[in-house]
NUGU-5319 format. One record per residue: residue number from 1; residue in one letter; x, y, z of N, C-alpha, C in turn. Coordinates in Angstrom, 1 decimal, always signed. Example, Ala and Ser with C-alpha at 12.3 -4.5 7.8 and 13.67 -1.06 7.14 Angstrom:
2
num:residuo:n.x:n.y:n.z:ca.x:ca.y:ca.z:c.x:c.y:c.z
1:a:+13.2:-5.7:+7.8:+12.3:-4.5:+7.8:+13.2:-3.3:+7.8
2:s:+12.8:-2.2:+7.1:+13.7:-1.1:+7.1:+12.9:+0.0:+7.9
END
This chain:
116
num:residuo:n.x:n.y:n.z:ca.x:ca.y:ca.z:c.x:c.y:c.z
1:m:-17.8:-25.3:-19.7:-16.4:-25.7:-19.0:-15.3:-24.8:-19.1
2:i:-15.7:-23.8:-20.2:-14.8:-22.7:-20.2:-15.1:-21.9:-19.1
3:t:-16.3:-21.5:-19.0:-16.5:-20.8:-17.5:-16.1:-21.4:-16.1
4:a:-16.0:-22.7:-15.9:-15.7:-23.3:-14.9:-14.1:-23.1:-14.6
5:a:-13.2:-23.5:-15.9:-11.8:-23.3:-15.8:-11.3:-21.7:-15.6
6:s:-12.2:-20.8:-16.0:-11.9:-19.5:-16.1:-11.9:-19.2:-14.3
7:l:-13.1:-19.9:-13.8:-13.4:-19.8:-12.3:-12.1:-19.9:-11.8
8:v:-11.7:-21.2:-12.1:-10.6:-21.8:-11.1:-9.1:-20.9:-11.3
9:g:-9.2:-20.5:-12.5:-8.0:-19.6:-13.1:-7.7:-18.6:-12.3
10:m:-9.0:-17.9:-12.2:-9.2:-16.6:-11.3:-8.7:-17.0:-10.0
11:t:-9.6:-17.9:-9.2:-9.6:-18.3:-7.9:-8.0:-18.5:-7.7
12:a:-7.4:-19.6:-8.3:-6.2:-19.6:-8.1:-5.3:-18.2:-8.2
13:s:-5.6:-17.3:-8.7:-4.9:-16.1:-8.9:-5.0:-15.3:-7.4
14:f:-6.3:-15.3:-7.1:-6.7:-14.3:-6.0:-5.8:-15.2:-4.5
15:a:-5.7:-16.3:-4.7:-5.0:-17.2:-3.7:-3.5:-16.8:-3.7
16:h:-2.8:-16.7:-4.9:-1.7:-16.5:-4.9:-1.4:-15.4:-4.3
17:a:-2.2:-14.3:-4.9:-2.2:-12.6:-4.6:-2.4:-12.4:-3.1
18:q:-3.1:-13.3:-2.2:-2.8:-13.2:-1.0:-1.9:-13.4:+0.0
19:g:-0.8:-14.7:-0.6:+0.6:-15.0:+0.5:+1.5:-14.1:-0.3
20:a:+1.6:-13.4:-1.8:+2.7:-12.8:-2.1:+2.6:-11.4:-2.0
21:p:+4.1:-11.3:-1.4:+4.1:-9.7:-1.3:+3.9:-8.6:-2.4
22:i:+3.2:-7.5:-2.4:+2.9:-6.5:-3.3:+4.1:-5.5:-3.4
23:e:+5.0:-5.3:-4.2:+6.1:-4.5:-3.9:+6.1:-2.9:-4.6
24:f:+6.1:-1.7:-3.8:+5.6:-0.8:-4.4:+6.9:+0.5:-3.9
25:r:+7.6:+1.2:-4.9:+8.3:+2.3:-4.8:+7.6:+3.8:-4.8
26:m:+7.6:+4.4:-3.5:+7.0:+5.3:-3.2:+7.9:+6.8:-3.6
27:a:+6.9:+7.7:-4.4:+7.7:+8.8:-4.5:+6.7:+9.8:-4.2
28:a:+7.3:+11.0:-3.7:+7.0:+12.2:-3.3:+6.0:+13.0:-4.4
29:s:+4.9:+13.5:-3.8:+4.2:+14.6:-4.7:+4.9:+15.9:-4.9
30:d:+5.1:+16.4:-6.4:+5.6:+17.4:-6.7:+4.9:+18.6:-5.9
31:a:+3.9:+18.6:-5.8:+3.1:+19.7:-4.7:+3.6:+19.7:-3.2
32:n:+4.1:+18.7:-2.7:+4.5:+18.6:-1.2:+5.7:+20.1:-1.1
33:i:+5.3:+20.4:+0.2:+6.0:+21.4:+0.7:+7.4:+21.2:+1.3
34:a:+8.2:+22.0:+1.5:+9.4:+21.6:+2.1:+9.4:+21.0:+3.6
35:g:+8.2:+21.3:+4.4:+8.2:+20.6:+5.8:+7.8:+19.1:+5.1
36:c:+7.5:+18.7:+4.3:+7.1:+17.5:+3.9:+8.5:+16.3:+3.5
37:r:+9.4:+17.3:+3.2:+10.6:+16.5:+2.6:+11.4:+15.8:+3.6
38:g:+11.3:+15.7:+5.1:+12.2:+15.1:+5.9:+11.7:+13.9:+5.7
39:l:+10.3:+13.5:+5.2:+10.0:+12.0:+5.4:+10.5:+11.1:+4.0
40:d:+10.7:+11.8:+3.2:+11.2:+11.2:+1.8:+12.0:+10.3:+1.7
41:a:+13.3:+10.4:+2.5:+14.3:+9.4:+2.3:+13.7:+8.3:+3.1
42:q:+12.6:+8.2:+4.1:+12.5:+7.0:+4.5:+10.9:+6.4:+3.5
43:l:+10.4:+7.3:+3.1:+9.2:+6.8:+2.1:+9.6:+6.5:+0.7
44:s:+10.5:+7.0:+0.3:+11.2:+6.6:-1.1:+11.7:+5.6:-1.5
45:r:+11.5:+4.5:-0.8:+12.1:+3.4:-0.9:+11.2:+2.3:-1.4
46:v:+11.4:+1.1:-1.2:+10.8:-0.1:-1.7:+10.1:-0.8:-0.6
47:h:+8.5:-0.5:-0.7:+7.8:-1.4:+0.8:+7.2:-2.5:+0.2
48:s:+6.6:-3.2:+0.7:+5.6:-4.5:+0.4:+4.3:-4.3:+1.1
49:v:+3.3:-4.8:+0.6:+2.0:-5.0:+1.2:+1.6:-6.7:+1.1
50:t:+1.8:-7.1:+1.8:+1.2:-8.8:+2.1:-0.2:-8.9:+2.2
51:l:-1.1:-9.1:+1.7:-2.8:-9.4:+1.8:-2.9:-10.8:+2.4
52:n:-4.0:-10.9:+3.3:-3.8:-11.8:+4.2:-5.5:-11.6:+4.7
53:g:-6.5:-12.3:+3.9:-7.8:-12.0:+4.2:-8.5:-10.8:+4.3
54:d:-8.9:-10.4:+5.6:-9.6:-8.9:+5.6:-8.5:-7.6:+6.4
55:t:-7.1:-8.3:+6.2:-5.9:-7.6:+6.6:-5.0:-7.4:+5.8
56:a:-4.1:-6.6:+6.0:-2.8:-6.6:+5.0:-1.6:-6.2:+5.8
57:l:-0.4:-6.6:+5.4:+0.6:-6.4:+6.5:+1.7:-5.6:+5.7
58:l:+1.9:-4.2:+5.9:+2.9:-3.1:+5.3:+4.3:-3.1:+6.0
59:k:+5.0:-3.5:+5.0:+6.4:-3.5:+5.8:+7.2:-2.2:+5.0
60:l:+7.6:-1.5:+5.8:+8.4:-0.2:+5.2:+10.0:-0.8:+5.0
61:a:+10.7:-0.1:+4.4:+11.8:-0.4:+3.9:+12.9:-0.2:+5.4
62:g:+12.6:+0.8:+6.1:+13.3:+0.7:+7.3:+12.8:-0.5:+8.3
63:g:+12.3:-1.3:+8.1:+12.2:-2.4:+9.3:+10.9:-2.4:+9.7
64:i:+9.8:-1.2:+9.8:+8.8:-1.1:+10.4:+7.4:-2.2:+9.9
65:s:+6.8:-2.4:+10.6:+5.7:-3.3:+10.1:+4.3:-2.6:+10.7
66:e:+3.5:-2.6:+9.9:+2.1:-2.1:+10.1:+0.9:-3.0:+9.7
67:t:-0.4:-3.3:+10.6:-1.2:-4.0:+10.2:-2.7:-2.9:+9.2
68:l:-2.7:-3.5:+8.2:-3.8:-2.5:+7.7:-5.0:-3.1:+7.7
69:k:-6.4:-2.7:+7.9:-7.6:-3.0:+7.9:-8.3:-3.2:+6.7
70:q:-8.8:-4.1:+6.2:-9.9:-4.0:+5.1:-11.2:-2.5:+5.1
71:t:-11.3:-2.0:+4.3:-12.3:-0.8:+4.6:-13.5:-0.9:+3.4
72:a:-12.8:-2.1:+2.3:-13.8:-2.2:+1.2:-13.2:-3.4:+0.4
73:p:-13.9:-3.9:-0.7:-13.2:-4.8:-1.1:-11.8:-4.7:-1.7
74:g:-10.6:-5.1:-1.6:-9.5:-5.0:-2.1:-8.7:-3.3:-1.6
75:v:-9.3:-2.9:-0.5:-9.0:-1.5:-0.1:-8.6:-1.7:+1.4
76:y:-7.1:-1.4:+1.7:-6.9:-1.7:+3.0:-6.3:-0.3:+3.6
77:t:-6.5:+0.1:+4.9:-6.2:+1.3:+5.5:-5.7:+1.2:+6.8
78:t:-4.7:+2.3:+7.3:-4.1:+2.3:+8.8:-3.8:+3.8:+8.6
79:v:-3.4:+4.0:+9.8:-3.0:+5.4:+10.4:-1.5:+5.0:+11.3
80:f:-0.5:+5.5:+11.3:+0.3:+5.1:+12.3:+1.5:+6.4:+12.2
81:t:+2.4:+6.6:+13.1:+3.3:+7.7:+12.9:+4.8:+7.2:+12.7
82:l:+5.3:+8.1:+12.1:+6.6:+8.0:+11.4:+7.3:+9.0:+11.7
83:s:+8.5:+9.2:+12.7:+9.5:+10.3:+12.9:+8.3:+11.4:+13.7
84:g:+7.6:+10.9:+14.5:+6.4:+11.8:+14.9:+5.5:+12.4:+14.3
85:v:+5.3:+12.0:+12.9:+4.5:+12.5:+12.1:+3.1:+11.4:+11.9
86:r:+1.9:+12.1:+11.7:+0.9:+11.1:+11.7:+0.4:+10.8:+10.3
87:l:+0.5:+9.7:+9.9:+0.3:+9.1:+8.3:-0.8:+8.5:+8.1
88:d:-1.3:+8.7:+7.0:-2.8:+8.0:+6.6:-2.2:+7.1:+5.4
89:v:-2.6:+5.8:+5.2:-1.9:+4.8:+4.3:-3.5:+4.2:+3.8
90:v:-3.5:+4.0:+2.7:-4.3:+3.1:+1.7:-3.6:+2.2:+0.7
91:a:-3.8:+1.2:+0.9:-3.3:+0.2:-0.3:-4.6:-0.4:-1.0
92:n:-4.4:-0.2:-2.4:-5.8:-0.5:-3.0:-5.3:-1.6:-4.0
93:s:-5.7:-3.1:-3.8:-5.3:-3.9:-4.5:-6.5:-4.3:-5.6
94:a:-7.4:-3.8:-5.5:-8.7:-3.7:-6.5:-8.5:-3.1:-7.6
95:t:-7.5:-2.0:-7.9:-7.3:-1.7:-9.2:-6.3:-2.1:-9.8
96:s:-6.0:-1.9:-11.4:-4.9:-2.3:-12.0:-4.1:-1.0:-12.7
97:p:-3.0:-0.5:-12.3:-2.2:-1.4:-11.4:-2.5:-1.2:-9.9
98:r:-2.0:-1.7:-9.2:-2.2:-1.5:-7.5:-1.6:-0.2:-7.1
99:t:-2.2:+0.4:-6.0:-1.6:+1.5:-5.7:-1.2:+1.5:-4.1
100:l:-0.5:+2.3:-3.8:-0.4:+2.7:-2.4:-0.1:+4.1:-1.9
101:v:-0.7:+4.6:-1.3:-0.8:+6.2:-0.9:-0.6:+6.6:+0.3
102:v:+0.1:+7.5:+0.9:+0.4:+7.6:+2.0:+0.1:+9.4:+2.3
103:t:-0.5:+9.8:+3.2:-0.7:+11.2:+3.0:-0.5:+11.5:+4.5
104:e:-0.1:+12.8:+4.7:+0.0:+13.5:+5.8:-0.9:+14.9:+6.0
105:k:-2.3:+14.9:+6.8:-3.2:+15.8:+6.4:-3.3:+16.9:+6.8
106:n:-2.3:+17.4:+7.6:-2.1:+18.6:+8.2:-1.5:+19.4:+7.4
107:r:+0.0:+19.1:+6.7:+0.4:+20.0:+5.8:+0.1:+19.7:+4.1
108:g:-0.6:+18.8:+4.2:-1.0:+18.1:+2.7:-0.2:+17.4:+2.1
109:c:+0.8:+16.8:+2.9:+1.9:+15.9:+2.3:+1.5:+14.5:+1.7
110:r:+2.0:+14.0:+0.5:+1.4:+12.8:-0.1:+2.7:+12.5:-1.0
111:w:+2.4:+10.8:-0.8:+3.6:+10.0:-1.4:+2.6:+8.9:-2.2
112:d:+3.0:+8.8:-3.2:+2.1:+7.6:-4.2:+3.4:+6.5:-4.4
113:a:+2.6:+5.5:-4.9:+3.4:+4.4:-5.6:+2.1:+3.6:-6.5
114:t:+2.9:+2.9:-7.5:+1.8:+1.7:-8.3:+2.9:+0.6:-8.0
115:t:+2.3:-0.6:-8.7:+3.0:-1.6:-8.5:+4.2:-1.5:-9.4
116:k:+5.5:-2.2:-9.0:+6.6:-2.4:-9.6:+6.7:-3.2:-11.2
END
């Protein structure tokens, strides 16, 4: 009975996580070069990721929304352009704490966040 109760609790927890936004505050990497700083103001705000099955919705503080696709259990990715810069996004809800990483691969720019 304890095992069944635990399973029900874990299932309820997972279902709640599916609809509830996960909030992140991004921070620029200390290793970012000067050319990366142009995106700091846009990325260094609170953003949210809402899980929905095999996709997730990323809402940036500036009103931009992007759909992420699941690439591994609990890991969602997308590529989008912000201010003319191609950004790779990885949201990982399988780790504790949950993480959100944004990278610009040409210049090595990186912004990271963990759940608040």
